[in-house]
Steps between C-alpha positions, in 0.01 A plus 500: 500500500595867476542703817646834605804417709700732727853359532591799713319795657507842345315716253240388240780378277546194727159364389606251231280264299634145530406141414476309826366158599129453538403487870312199638228535764559342842244373745203733534624707204380558144690627200355807332558604143536869552301727267561826681709616794448818700794743548526662845740734676618210717624336178745774414604538864575127508684518168717781640594291809253639754218339694445128428823477298697498823362154578556348152856387583676674216393242243342582163131571542188601313291779639123540500211372711177597315391208284208445266488196275383140456573193706695257277623236750402380849740388770413226754220558744337792321126545537268775382680577179529321164714522191353774278368715784555875449657634823660800664691558822799644682691190606764468768551872557757618612694174430616454144242383251601626158191627318704654213507163325297278269441240775489526873420258779256622765346360818146420393355657817641840396314504164144590413307431184486797269142608428403492134419873507851595634743541207833329556703820483281669764515182709879516505482852633273416798657268755799684652371853470145400595602294805745776601208747504261259667738392776609857564155650529295209641745290698732774626272805487170334589329730254122512549200686366486868577873549557698760310798379300772694314687306233821641357599399140136392468522433125797261523508123498411454867325835542226458243405167655512643853254774396251244375539262797442790738199622308352151498537490879308825541791735577523864401798504264737787416769442237807692396639488147618728221235714326441280188410205721247669727196421283602132502511505878149638512391216269662245730308637797695781665276745682776764492807535284812715547752591232823464699686714246285808556359459851646414841274220606546573872349846442181379326426151650296485818619250770492136393494170692750326272774611262626248247836638405643345182764770458706534816754776582364850545149386415501280805594775735250745354227234525520499880344846488170360366468200738204523736565412867552125520553478123751279329747550216585187303827531302554258213846567354710261712803723478295786649340313789768552766517874432120517519492315833770727644318816385171371643663433838639853512152641434316263728282355224456148363665356193551151361658317214320245288660180370301298253483123516357230280134479602246295311195619700602866443514430127154351528377829640658693214352269237154535662530881471593463139206267437269756660627776269665690785864441411675590172862401436658770283798412283725785404715311254600150395840376385602159353709279724815573305464869582492454878792740538309771316194434721714563804643820354148617427379421852797657672435829331179522707167653422323189368125474505411149619719197432781394267465146368731267300332287238641150474457245224614142453541261785622142544638304210 
């Protein structure tokens, strides 16, 4: 099979297309012929040697965790899935899985069948970003109906899903983005929108119960000014979490990080929202597998609306 292999960490140029042996599923696993693979910020951080890469042992590795495709082989002791099933998932995160490939082995319990009305490219953009938003807002933040939520970078890969999850749970949602994206945020369900380029959000946003900060840095510190008493700031960029926690302690307010994990039941919740018409997965741009390096360059420039997805063809021989 073909796969994108990193023989060393570094810039996008280390993402090289190689022929590698086909993987074989072990007990409780299935092999998936990958049709599309989501691209996430954690992918380029891992490629550069940060985050999960520190536990990979220095060996060649393939990045990527978002998978959408078709089951093509079953390992021993697999129930609930069959060869030919269309599936999606975010297997093994943050351990290596290798979604940037034509074939990948996956624990069957970490996959879900892909609904017929969910296109494969959109399906590949849902698991990691969707479960990040769900686990941050619901599991960490305890978001409930009637609460006020401020989402920074609300049109991005995680942000646009967070807006819709919060709206579905009955929250009052405020989103920040650049001017051209504000109408989209209104369509997704934001009750208020703020153009961060022309307005200081802390001067125009009334106190909120939760801030979902997908930016970090100065934005984090300024966000404390809009937290209501007892409110919580949830900071996603892992490299920004420690600074956020320290700044919160200085100010006597609450802050938390959020670390996504593979979670089949959470994915069920997201698929139910999609089935009900309350969750759209926006895809900014697709790239073929061979252009994974260019997909990373595009993502690292920032400013995407929704998700980046690799389209993958072929499979086992």
